[in-house]
C-alpha positions in Angstrom: 89.6 150.7 137.1 92.2 148.4 137.6 90.7 145.8 138.4 88.2 146.4 135.5 90.3 146.5 132.7 92.1 143.4 134.0 88.2 141.3 133.9 87.8 142.8 130.7 91.0 141.6 128.6 90.6 138.4 130.6 87.2 137.7 129.5 87.7 139.0 126.1 91.1 136.6 125.8 89.0 133.1 127.4 86.0 134.2 125.2 88.6 134.0 122.2 90.8 130.8 122.7 88.5 128.4 124.9 89.0 126.0 123.1 85.3 124.1 123.4 84.5 124.0 119.8 85.4 121.7 117.3 86.8 122.0 113.5 84.8 124.8 111.5 83.9 122.9 108.6 81.1 124.8 106.8 80.4 128.6 105.9 78.0 128.9 108.8 80.5 127.1 111.4 81.8 130.9 112.0 78.5 133.0 112.3 77.8 130.5 115.3 80.8 130.6 116.5 80.7 134.1 116.7 77.8 133.8 118.9 79.2 131.2 121.4 82.2 133.2 122.0 80.0 136.7 122.6 78.0 134.6 125.4 81.3 132.9 126.8 83.3 136.3 127.1 80.2 137.3 129.1 79.7 134.5 131.1 83.3 134.4 131.9 83.2 138.2 132.8 80.6 137.3 135.5 81.4 134.8 136.4 84.6 136.6 137.6 83.0 139.3 138.8 80.5 137.0 140.9 82.6 135.0 142.4 85.4 137.4 143.4 83.0 139.5 144.6 81.5 136.9 146.9 85.3 135.9 148.2 86.0 139.3 149.2 82.8 139.5 151.1 83.6 136.3 152.8 86.9 137.8 153.8 85.9 141.4 154.7 82.9 141.2 156.2 83.6 137.9 157.9 82.6 137.6 162.1 85.8 138.7 163.8 87.3 136.5 167.2 85.2 137.5 170.1 82.1 139.9 168.4 79.2 138.6 169.8 76.9 141.4 168.5 74.6 141.4 166.2 75.2 142.7 162.5 73.4 145.9 161.3 70.1 145.1 159.8 70.0 146.2 155.7 66.9 146.7 154.3 67.4 146.6 151.2 68.9 148.8 148.3 66.6 149.9 145.5 69.1 152.2 142.8 71.5 148.1 143.9 68.6 146.4 142.8 67.3 148.0 140.0 71.0 148.0 138.9 71.8 144.0 138.5 68.4 143.3 137.5 69.1 146.0 134.4 72.4 144.7 133.4 71.6 140.8 133.0 68.0 142.4 130.9 70.2 143.8 129.1 72.6 141.3 128.1 69.6 139.0 127.1 68.1 141.3 125.1 71.8 142.1 123.3 72.3 138.4 122.8 68.9 137.8 122.2 69.4 140.7 119.1 72.3 138.9 118.1 71.1 135.2 117.7 68.2 136.3 115.7 70.4 138.1 113.3 72.3 134.8 112.9 69.9 132.8 112.5 68.4 134.9 109.5 71.4 135.1 107.8 71.7 131.6 107.6 68.4 131.6 106.0 66.0 130.6 109.2 63.3 133.5 109.3 62.7 134.4 105.9 59.7 132.6 104.4 60.7 132.9 101.2 63.9 130.7 101.8 61.4 127.5 102.8 59.1 125.7 100.3 57.7 128.6 98.1 61.0 129.6 97.1 62.3 126.1 96.2 59.0 125.8 93.8 57.9 122.9 96.2 54.9 124.4 97.5 54.1 120.6 99.5 55.6 117.1 99.8 55.1 113.8 101.5 57.1 110.3 101.5 55.5 107.3 102.6 55.8 106.4 106.6 56.8 102.5 107.2 58.0 100.0 109.0 61.9 99.5 108.8 61.5 96.3 107.4 59.3 97.9 104.4 61.9 100.8 103.9 63.8 98.8 101.2 61.3 98.2 98.8 60.3 101.5 98.1 64.1 103.3 98.4 64.0 103.6 94.6 61.0 105.5 94.8 62.5 107.8 97.0 64.6 109.1 94.2 62.0 110.9 92.5 60.9 114.4 93.8 58.6 114.3 96.9 54.7 114.4 95.5 52.3 116.8 96.8 49.4 114.6 98.7 49.4 111.1 99.9 52.3 108.6 99.1 52.0 104.7 99.8 54.1 102.2 98.2 52.9 99.7 96.1 54.8 96.9 96.6 53.9 97.2 100.9 49.9 98.2 100.5 50.2 98.0 104.4 52.5 100.8 104.7 50.7 104.0 106.0 51.9 106.9 104.3 51.6 110.7 105.7 51.5 114.7 103.6 53.6 116.3 104.7 52.6 119.3 105.9 53.4 122.3 103.6 55.0 124.8 105.6 58.8 124.0 105.9 60.2 124.9 109.5 64.2 125.1 109.4 67.6 126.6 107.9 66.7 127.1 103.9 68.5 128.9 101.5 70.6 132.0 101.9 69.1 134.7 99.8 71.6 135.1 97.6 71.8 131.4 96.4 67.6 131.3 96.3 67.3 128.9 93.2 70.5 128.2 92.5 71.3 125.9 89.7 73.8 125.1 91.9 72.7 123.8 94.9 72.0 120.4 96.1 69.5 118.7 97.2 69.2 115.6 99.1 66.2 113.6 101.0 67.0 112.7 104.8 65.1 110.0 106.0 65.3 109.5 109.6 64.3 105.8 111.3 65.1 103.7 113.9 67.8 103.8 113.8 69.3 105.0 110.6 69.7 107.5 108.2 68.7 106.9 103.9 69.7 109.9 101.8 68.4 110.5 98.4 69.6 112.0 95.9 66.7 112.6 93.2 68.9 113.5 90.2 71.1 111.1 90.1 68.7 108.0 91.3 71.1 107.0 94.0 70.4 106.3 97.9 73.2 106.1 100.6 73.4 105.5 104.3 76.1 108.5 104.5 75.7 111.6 103.5 78.6 112.6 100.3 78.5 116.6 99.2 81.2 118.3 97.3 82.9 121.1 98.5 82.1 124.8 98.3 78.5 123.9 97.4 75.3 124.9 98.9 73.2 121.8 100.2 69.8 121.7 101.2 68.1 118.9 103.2 64.9 118.2 103.1 64.5 116.0 106.3 61.6 113.8 107.8 61.0 111.1 109.8 59.2 107.7 108.7 58.8 107.0 112.7 59.3 109.1 115.6 61.1 112.2 116.2 64.8 112.2 115.0 67.1 115.2 115.3 69.7 115.9 112.7 72.9 116.9 113.9 76.1 117.4 112.5 78.7 119.4 115.1 81.3 120.4 112.8 78.9 122.4 110.7 77.3 124.0 114.0 74.1 122.8 112.5 70.8 120.7 113.9 67.8 119.5 112.7 64.5 117.8 113.7 63.3 115.1 111.7 59.6 115.4 112.1 56.9 112.6 111.0 54.3 114.0 108.9 56.5 117.4 108.4 59.2 118.5 106.4 61.9 120.5 107.5 64.8 122.2 105.8 68.2 122.4 106.8 70.7 124.3 104.4 74.6 124.4 104.8 77.4 125.1 102.3 80.7 123.1 103.2 83.8 124.3 103.8 86.3 122.1 104.5 87.1 118.3 102.9 87.2 115.4 105.4 84.2 113.1 107.3 82.1 114.3 110.2 79.8 112.2 112.4 76.4 112.9 111.7 74.3 112.5 115.1 70.5 112.0 116.3 70.1 114.6 118.5 66.8 113.5 120.0 66.2 110.4 122.0 64.3 108.0 119.3 64.4 104.9 121.9 66.4 102.1 122.8 69.5 102.0 120.4 69.3 105.7 120.1 73.2 106.3 120.6 73.9 103.3 118.2 71.9 106.3 115.4 75.3 107.7 113.9 76.5 108.0 110.4 78.5 110.5 108.7 78.8 112.9 106.3 81.9 113.4 103.9 82.9 116.4 102.1 84.6 115.5 98.9 86.0 118.3 96.4 84.5 118.4 93.1 85.7 116.1 91.4 86.1 113.1 94.0 81.5 114.1 94.5 81.3 113.1 90.9 83.3 110.3 90.9 81.6 109.1 93.8 77.7 109.4 92.5 79.2 107.6 88.8 80.6 104.8 91.1 76.8 104.5 93.0 75.0 104.5 89.9 77.4 102.0 88.7 77.1 99.7 91.6 73.1 99.9 91.9 73.1 99.3 87.8 75.2 96.2 88.6 73.8 95.0 91.3 70.0 95.3 90.0 71.5 93.0 86.7 73.1 90.5 89.0 69.7 90.4 91.2 67.8 89.4 88.2 70.7 87.1 86.8 70.6 85.4 89.6 66.6 84.3 90.5 66.0 81.6 93.3 63.5 79.9 90.8 66.3 79.0 87.9 68.8 77.9 91.0 69.1 74.2 92.3 69.1 74.0 96.5 72.1 73.6 96.8 72.8 77.0 94.6 70.7 79.1 96.4 71.6 77.5 100.0 75.8 78.3 99.4 75.7 81.9 99.6 74.4 81.8 103.1 76.1 78.3 104.8 79.7 79.5 103.3 80.9 81.7 106.5 79.6 79.1 108.7 82.3 76.5 106.9 79.7 74.1 104.9 81.1 74.1 101.4 78.7 73.6 98.3 80.2 69.7 97.4 78.2 69.1 101.0 74.9 70.8 100.5 74.6 68.5 97.1 75.4 65.5 99.6 72.7 67.1 101.8 70.1 67.5 99.0 71.0 64.5 96.3 68.3 65.0 94.7 68.2 67.6 91.7 65.7 69.9 90.8 65.6 73.9 91.6 64.4 75.7 94.5 60.9 77.1 94.3 60.3 79.7 97.2 56.4 78.1 97.2 57.5 75.3 98.4 
């Protein structure tokens, strides 16, 4: 009885104080932590029990000095075998039910939490080589449409329909169709993540989200399988070519957290990392505004600096200053006045 009490207390203590998990930064994280702590408690108890029995048996039933007799034959013990089969079966069944409940509470089972609930029966995005992604990113700011799409600026880009049945963790029942929900389209490609904010036209290589607001990620892949994983959110979702998956969460702690690809996707898979930045509501609005202003200024600058209207030294100057070549040196190398023509 005393051994059983001590074993139970030690298991419960370690199950709640193992320190193996990173900081919890989302509303969903405590649900996953509770499941993990339960499994750690059970695992600790079983480990101590099994190892204790082995050590005690090795000591108590060891072969004594001078004992040359054979051991008594053991033909099995049916009640004992039923016991050590039934206990693990009950534990596994209990953990399975607990896991199902956690997954469902996070919005992963109810089919109404997915495409039909969000008013999107089918979505698609263009799938193309990495070199062509820049030409089509502005189009990604618009809602994903039904059927096949392709880039007008890159006719050679292939396209695939996104399956109508979304998979993953959708919105929780109480937040379905909530006007405060932030939707972000996520595209994985070798070897980067592209985040598009449809309502603002902002495209970023980092995920920025406001504190305390539910975020819905529409995730797909442009080439091979990827996996969107934020350890501090306790959430991971596959990015699958030709199929859209969903991931919904509510950030609960401001800060910067790594976004990691958890699916081997090629030679530079380990370098496919970015971050998610959780802002306060005001800081998030300021970030969106700054990105919109920067995007507008960048477009105006690109229009104002057309290569056709530049001389050779003006066109080449930004590319050679990093290696110490000055504009006046370019003039000496190209003394003939004239303008740069891409066709030439």
